[in-house]
N, C-alpha and C positions, 0 to 999 in steps of 0.2 A: 503493499499499499504506499503510495506516494502522498506526502504532505507538502502543502504549499509552503514555499520558503518562509513566508512571512509568519504564518502559523507556527512553523517549526521554531522560529527565533522566539516568538512569544512564550511558547511551551518552555524552551530553554531557560528564558529569563525568569519565569515563574518558578521553575524547578530549582533554579539556583537560589531564589528568594526563600523557598521553602526547605532548602537543604535536602532535596530529594532528587532522584534522577529523572530525566524526562520520560523514560520508559516507565518508571512507577506512576508518574502523573497521568500519562495516557492510558495505562492499564486501569487505573482509578476511574478516570473520566469514562471509559468503555463500560466498566462495571456499573457504574451509577446511571449511565444511559440505558443499559439493558434492564436493570431493575425497574426503572421509571416507566420504560416502554412496556414491559410485561404487566406492571400494574394498570397502566392504561388500557392495555388489551384485555385484561381481565375485566375491568370495568365496562368496556364496550361489549364484551360477551354477555355480561350480567344484564346490561340494558337490552341487548337483542333477545335474550331469553325472557325478560320481563315483558317486552313488547309481544312477543309470541304468545305467552301466557294470556296477556290481556285480549288479544285478538281471539284466542280460543275460547276464553271463559267470560269475558266482559267485566270481570271482578276488578273493582278499583277503589281507590280513596280520593275524595276531593282535595283540592290544595288546601282548602280551609281546614279539613279534617287532619290532614298531615301536618300543617302549620300549628295547629293547636296542640297536637301530640308532641312535636318537637319543641314547642315553647314550654310546655311541662317538663320535659326532659332538662331543658336548660335550667330550670329553676330547681332541679334536684327531685322533682316528682318522678318516682319510679313506677312506670306504667307501660303495660304491654302495648304493643301497636294495635290501633284500632282494627276491628274486623273489616275486611274488604266487602264490598257489595256491588250488585249489578246494576 
């Protein structure tokens, strides 16, 4: 993999400032990117599954119902999620 010379110089400067090797910095960056993108893909898949379930069953909560439940959680009220309805 070729890295643009400007980016390579920036990585080298940052590595020197952090007392790390450029290789370590790039490995760390790739690892963080992969973890972030895996989480993003998991979230996307959960959204697709939720959409498919809604299309199949029609069960849902209104925004007001969800907001009220979340507001209760924010204030420390320990409550189960409201029941979905059609």
